[in-house]
MIDRENPA-842297 format. One record per atom (N, C-alpha, C, O): z negated, y negated, x. Coordinates in steps of 0.2 Angstrom, whole numbers, plus 2048, in hexadecimal, padded with zeros to 3 digits. Last residue first. Layout:
BEGIN
ZYX ...
This chain:
BEGIN
E67405727 E6540672E E5E40872F E5C409735 E7440871C E6D40771D E6B408725 E6F40D728 E83400718 E8040571C E7840371D E773FE71F E8B3F6713 E873FB70E E84400712 E8240570F E983F471F E933F171A E903F7716 E933FD716 EA13EE72C E9D3F472A E983F2725 E933EF727 EB03E672F EA93E672E EA73EC72B EAA3EF727 EBD3EC73A EBB3EA734 EB33EA734 EB03ED737 EC13E774B EC13EC746 EBE3E8740 EBC3E2740 EB83DF758 EBE3E2756 EBD3E7750 EB83EB750 EAB3DA757 EB03D6759 EB73D8757 EBB3D5755 EA33E1748 EA53E174F EAA3DC750 EAD3D974C E973DF73C E9E3DC73E E9F3DC745 E9C3D8749 E8D3E6731 E8F3E6738 E963E4739 E9A3E7736 E7F3E5727 E863E2728 E883E272F E853DE733 E733F0720 E763ED726 E7D3EA724 E813ED720 E643F1718 E6B3F2717 E6F3ED71C E6D3E771D E563F0717 E593F371D E613F571C E633F971F E513E870E E523EE70C E563F3711 E583F870F E513DC715 E4A3E0715 E4B3E6712 E473EB712 E613DD71E E5C3DA71A E563DE719 E553E371D E693D972D E663DE729 E613DA724 E5E3D6726 E793D6736 E733D4732 E703DA72E E733DF72D E823D3744 E7F3D9740 E793D673D E743D2740 E913CE74B E8B3CC746 E893D3743 E8C3D7741 E993D2756 E993CB754 E933C9750 E903C4751 E963DE762 E943DC75B E953D475B E923D175E E983E376F E9D3E376A E9C3E0763 EA13E075F E8C3E2775 E913DD777 E973DD772 E9B3D8772 E853ED771 E833E776E E883E176F E893DD76B E923F976D E8D3F7771 E8B3F076E E8F3ED76A E97407762 E97400764 E913FE769 E8C402769 E9941275A E9C412761 E9C40B763 EA2409766 E9241474F E9941174E E9C40F755 EA140C756 E87419753 E8B41D74E E9241A74E E9641E74C E8240F75C E8441675F E8941975A E8D41D75C E7D406753 E83404757 E8640B75A E8C40B75B E7340D74D E7840B749 E7E40974D E8440B74B E6A40F758 E6D415755 E73413750 E78416750 E6740275B E6A406760 E6E40C75D E7440D75E E5F3FF74F E653FB751 E6A3FF755 E70400755 E55408751 E5940974B E6040574C E6540874A E4F40375C E5240A75C E5740B757 E5C40E757 E493F8758 E4F3F775C E533FE75D E593FE75E E463F9746 E443FA74D E4A3F9752 E503FA74F E423EE739 E473F373C E453F3743 E433EE747 E3C3E6731 E393EC732 E3D3F1735 E3C3F7735 E403D9730 E433DD72C E403E472C E423E9728 E373D3739 E383D0732 E3B3D572D E383D6728 E393D9745 E333DA741 E333D873A E303DB736 E463D4747 E453DC747 E3F3DD743 E3E3E173E E463C774A E483C9743 E473D1742 E483D373C E433C5757 E3E3C4752 E403C674B E3B3C7747 E4F3C975E E493CE75E E443CC758 E413D0755 E5E3C775C E593C375A E533C8759 E523CB753 E6A3CA76A E653CD765 E603C8763 E5D3C4767 E7B3C676C E743C576D E6F3C7768 E713C7762 E883C9767 E853CC76D E7E3CB76F E7C3CF773 E893C075C E8D3BF762 E8A3C2768 E8A3BF76E E7A3C5757 E7F3C0755 E833BF75C E803BC761 E703D174F E743D0755 E793CB753 E7D3CB74E E693CD744 E653D1749 E693D1750 E663D0755 E663C2737 E6A3C473D E663C8742 E613C5744 E613C8727 E5F3C472D E643C6733 E653CC734 E643C5716 E663C871C E633C4722 E643BE722 E5A3C5708 E5D3C170D E5E3C5713 E5A3C8716 E5D3CE6F9 E593CD6FF E5D3C9704 E633CA705 E5A3CD6E7 E5F3CB6ED E5A3CB6F4 E553C86F3 E543DB6DE E543D46E1 E583D36E7 E583D76EB E603E56D5 E5B3E46DA E5A3DD6DC E5F3D96DC E633E26C3 E653E36CA E5F3E26CF E5A3DF6CD E663E66B3 E613E56B8 E643E66BF E683EB6BF E703DE6A6 E6F3E46AB E6A3E26B0 E6A3DC6B2 E763D569D E703D969C E6F3DF6A0 E6D3E469D E803CD6A1 E823D469F E7C3D869D E7D3DE69B E793C26A4 E7E3C269E E803C969C E813CA696 E733C66AF E6F3C56A9 E733C46A3 E713C669D E7D3C86B8 E793CE6B6 E753CC6AF E753D16AB E8A3BC6B3 E843BE6B7 E813C46B5 E823C66AF E9A3B56B5 E953BA6B2 E903BC6B6 E913BE6BC E9E3A46B7 E9D3AB6BA E983AF6B6 E933AC6B4 EA639C6A9 EA039C6AD EA03A36B0 EA13A86AD EAF39A69F EB139B6A6 EAC39B6AB EAD39B6B1 EA8399693 EAD39E693 EB039F69B EB33A469C EA038E696 E9D394695 EA239A696 EA139F699 EA73836A2 EA638569B EA338C69B EA539069F E9E37E6B1 EA33816AD EA23826A6 E9C3836A4 E993716B9 E963756B4 E9C3786B0 E9E3746AC E9936B6CA E9D36D6C4 E993726C0 E963776C2 E9835D6D4 E943636D1 E983646CB E993606C7 E9F3576E2 EA03576DB E9D35E6D9 E9E3636DB E9834B6EE E9B3516EC E9B3526E5 E9834E6E1 E9333E6F1 E9B33F6F1 E9D3466EF EA33476EF E8633C6F0 E8933D6F7 E9033F6F7 E933406FC E8433B6E2 E843356E6 E863366EE E883316F1 E913456DA E8A3436DC E8A33D6E1 E8F33B6E3 E993466CB E9A3436D2 E933416D5 E9033C6D2 E9A3536C1 E9634E6C3 E9734C6CA E973506CF EA135A6B3 EA23596BA E9F3536BC EA034E6B9 EA03666A6 E9E3606A9 E9F3606B1 E9F3656B4 EA93706A3 EA636D69E EA33666A0 EA436169D EB93766A8 EB33736AA EB036F6A4 EB336C6A0 EC537C6A5 EBF3816A7 EB937D6A7 EB43806A8 ECE3726A5 ECC37469F EC637969F EC337B69A ED23706B2 ECD36B6B0 ECA36E6A9 EC436C6A7 ED437D6BD ED637B6B7 ED03766B4 ECB3796B3 ECE3816C9 ED537F6C9 ED737C6C3 EDD3796C2 EBF3816D1 EC23816CA EC937D6CB EC93786CD EB83806DD EBA3876DB EBD3876D4 EBE38C6D1 EB63756E3 EB03786E0 EB237E6DD EAD3826DA EC33716E7 EBE3736EC EB73766E9 EB437A6ED EC836E6DA ECA3746DE EC53766E4 EC437C6E5 EC13636D8 EC03686D4 EC236F6D7 EBF3746D7 EC635A6E2 EBF35C6E2 EBD3626DE EB93666DF ED335A6DD ED235C6E4 ECA35F6E4 EC93646E7 ED13536D1 ED435A6D1 ED335D6D8 ED13636D8 ECD3476D6 EC934B6D2 ECB3526D2 EC73576D2 ED83426DD ED23436E0 ECD3486DC ECA34C6DF EE13416D1 EE23466D7 EDC3476DB EDB34D6DD EDB3376CA EDB33E6C7 EDC3436CD EDA3486CD ED232C6D6 ED732E6D1 ED73356CF ED33396D1 EC43216D9 EC73286D9 ECD3286D4 ECD3246D0 EBA3176D9 EC03166DD EC331D6DE EC631F6E4 EB13186CF EAF31C6D5 EB531B6DA EB531E6E0 EB73116C5 EB130E6C8 EAF3126CF EAD30F6D3 EC131B6C2 EC33146C5 EBD3116C8 EBE30E6CE EB93256BC EBD3266C2 EBF31F6C6 EBE31F6CC EB531E6B1 EB031F6B6 EB33216BD EB13206C2 EC131E6AA EBD3186AC EB83196B1 EB83146B6 EC432B6A8 EC83276AD EC53216AF EC631E6B4 EBC3396A5 EBB3326A4 EBE32E6A9 EBC32D6AF EC334769E EC23436A4 EC133C6A2 EC533969E EBA34E690 EC034E695 EBE34969B EB834869C EB0350688 EB534C685 EBB34C68A EC0349688 EA735768F EAB35B68A EB0357687 EB535A684 EAB34F69F EA635169A EAA355694 EB0356695 EAC3496AF EAF34D6AA EA934F6A5 EA43526A7 EA43406B6 EAB33E6B5 EAF3436B0 EB43416AE E9533A6B6 E9833F6B3 E9F33D6B2 EA13396AD E8D3356C5 E913336C0 E953396BD E9833D6C1 E7D3326CD E823366CB E863346C5 E843316C1 E7B3216D4 E793276CF E7E32B6CE E843296CF E763196E3 E7931A6DD E7731F6D9 E713226DA E6E3176EE E7231D6EE E7731D6E8 E7B3216E8 E6730B6EC E6930D6F3 E6F3126F3 E743126F6 E6430A6DF E683056E2 E6B3076E8 E713056EA E5D3166DD E633156D9 E673106DC E6E3106DD E523136E5 E563196E7 E5D3186E3 E6231A6E6 E4C3086DF E4F3076E5 E5430D6E7 E5930C6EA E4830F6D3 E4D30A6D3 E503086D9 E573076DA E3F3186D8 E4531A6D5 E4A3156D5 E503166D6 E363196E6 E383146E2 E3F3166DF E443166E2 E333246EF E2E3216EB E3031C6E5 E2D31C6E0 E3F3266F5 E3C32C6F2 E3632A6ED E3432D6E9 E4231A6FB E4631D6F6 E433226F2 E443236EC E3831A705 E383156FF E3C3176F9 E3A3166F4 E3B32470D E3532470A E3531F704 E323216FE E48320711 E4732670E E4132670A E41328704 E45314718 E49313712 E4831A70E E4831A708 E3D319723 E3A31471E E3E314717 E3B314712 E46321729 E40324726 E3D31F721 E3B32271C E5031872D E5131D729 E4B320725 E4B32271F E48310736 E4B30D730 E4D31272B E4B312725 E46319740 E4031673C E42313736 E3F314730 E5331A744 E4F320742 E4931E73D E48321738 E5630E749 E5A310743 E56316740 E5631773A E4D30D754 E4C30974E E5030B748 E4D30B742 E5331775C E4C318759 E4B314753 E4831674E E5F31075F E5F31675B E59318758 E5831A752 E59304765 E5D30375F E5D30A75B E5D30A755 E5430C771 E5030876C E53307766 E50308761 E60311777 E5B315774 E5631276F E5531476A E6830677B E6A30B776 E6530F773 E6531076D E602FF784 E632FB77F E6730077A E682FE774 E5B30878D E57307788 E5A303782 E5830377C E65308797 E6530E792 E6130C78C E6230F787 E6D2F8799 E672FD79A E67302795 E6930178F E7E2F779E E792F6798 E732FB799 E7430179A E862FB7A8 E832F47A9 E7D2F37A3 E792EE7A4 E8C3067A4 E863077A8 E833007A9 E7D3007AC E9330A796 E9230479A E8C30579D E8630479B E9331778F E99314792 E9930E796 E9D30D79A E8631878B E8931E78E E8F31B792 E9131D798 E8230D783 E7F30E78A E8231478E E82314794 E8B310778 E8B30977C E8830B783 E8B309788 E8A31B771 E9031B775 E8F31577A E9231577F E7F31A769 E7E31F76E E8431E773 E8331F779 E8331175F E7E30F764 E7E31376A E7C311770 E8C319758 E8E31375C E8A311761 E8C310767 E82322752 E87324756 E8B31F75B E8C320761 E7B31974A E7731C750 E7D31F755 E7C31F75B E84315741 E82310746 E7F31374C E80311751 E8732173A E8C31E73E E8A319743 E8C318749 E7A323735 E7D32873A E8332573E E83326744 E7931972C E74319732 E7731E737 E7731C73D E8331C723 E83316727 E7F31672D E81314732 E7E32871E E84328722 E85322726 E8732272B E72324718 E7232871D E78328721 E78329728 E7831C70E E74318713 E7331D719 E7231B71E E7F326706 E82321709 E7E31D70F E8131C714 E7933770B E79331706 E7C32B70A E7D32B710 E82345710 E7E33F712 E7F33A70C E84339709 E8935070F E8435070B E8034970C E7B348708 E93350719 E9534F712 E9034F70D E9134D707 E8B353724 E8E34C724 E9034B71C E9034671A E7D35C720 E8335C722 E86355721 E8435171D E6C35A724 E7135A720 E7835A723 E78357729 E6035C72B E6536072C E6B360728 E6F365727 E5734D732 E5835372E E5E35772F E62355734 E5234473B E55342735 E57347730 E5834572A E4F34C746 E4A349742 E4C34673C E48346737 E5C34E74B E58354749 E52351744 E5035473F E6034174F E6334574A E5F34A747 E6034C741 E5733F75A E5633B754 E5A33E74E E5733E749 E5B34A763 E54349760 E5334575A E50347755 E68345765 E6734C762 E6034C75F E5F34F75A E6533A76C E69339766 E68340762 E6734075C E5F33F777 E5B33A773 E5E33A76C E5B33A767 E6934677D E6334977B E5F345776 E5C348771 E7333C77F E7434177B E6E345778 E6D346772 E6C334788 E6E331782 E6F33777D E6D336777 E6B33C793 E65339790 E66337789 E62338784 E7833F796 E74344794 E6E342790 E6C34478B E7D332799 E80335794 E7B33B791 E7B33C78B E7532F7A5 E7432B79F E7732F799 E7432E793 E7B3397AD E743397AB E733357A5 E6F3387A1 E883347AE E8733B7AC E8033C7AA E7F33F7A4 E873277B3 E8A3287AD E8832F7AA E873307A4 E8232B7C0 E7E3277BB E803287B4 E7C3287AF E8C3317C6 E863357C4 E823327BF E7F3357BB E953267C7 E9732C7C3 E913307C1 E903327BB 
């Protein structure tokens, strides 16, 4: 039993290492060849964990081989456009100003119901709002709305707005990210004062973020979020 426990830990650590080296894409963002390699690596990891008669190296070496193959294919695809098209395919315009192209849907093995579902997931419930819809090679649908249905931007309204600032987590689930205090120019005393004003302790905070403009977002475990407050 102890052997299985140790082998499982070793396999998990090595698999985690391999997946980190392969990048941070979500499963839905994987290209077809990346998805295939991920499935193979997952299967290889299970073999030495479940069968102690198989040497651990019989799982680790093939996983490392898959990683090398992934790197080689990725590099080749980035250098050779034709190979990249063969490997991953090309984006397909399924909706154009002429409407839905059912022939291309058939080639993608999709029906109109699938397309409507993807449109709703992209935030568009009416096909007539869409100028172009492109099925990407990773299976996601990119949508360009018609001008009349596009979100209004400050540029459209010809108004100036302050530059967007990225918020940094200061407290997350009761833990403090001290390194972000110096990035935002906020002192620990400022954070303590904010919590004291709202009668909160650090352990009461689900999330506290602050941007470089020192604007805070404070979400306690209990109660509503506090926004728009300078710290």
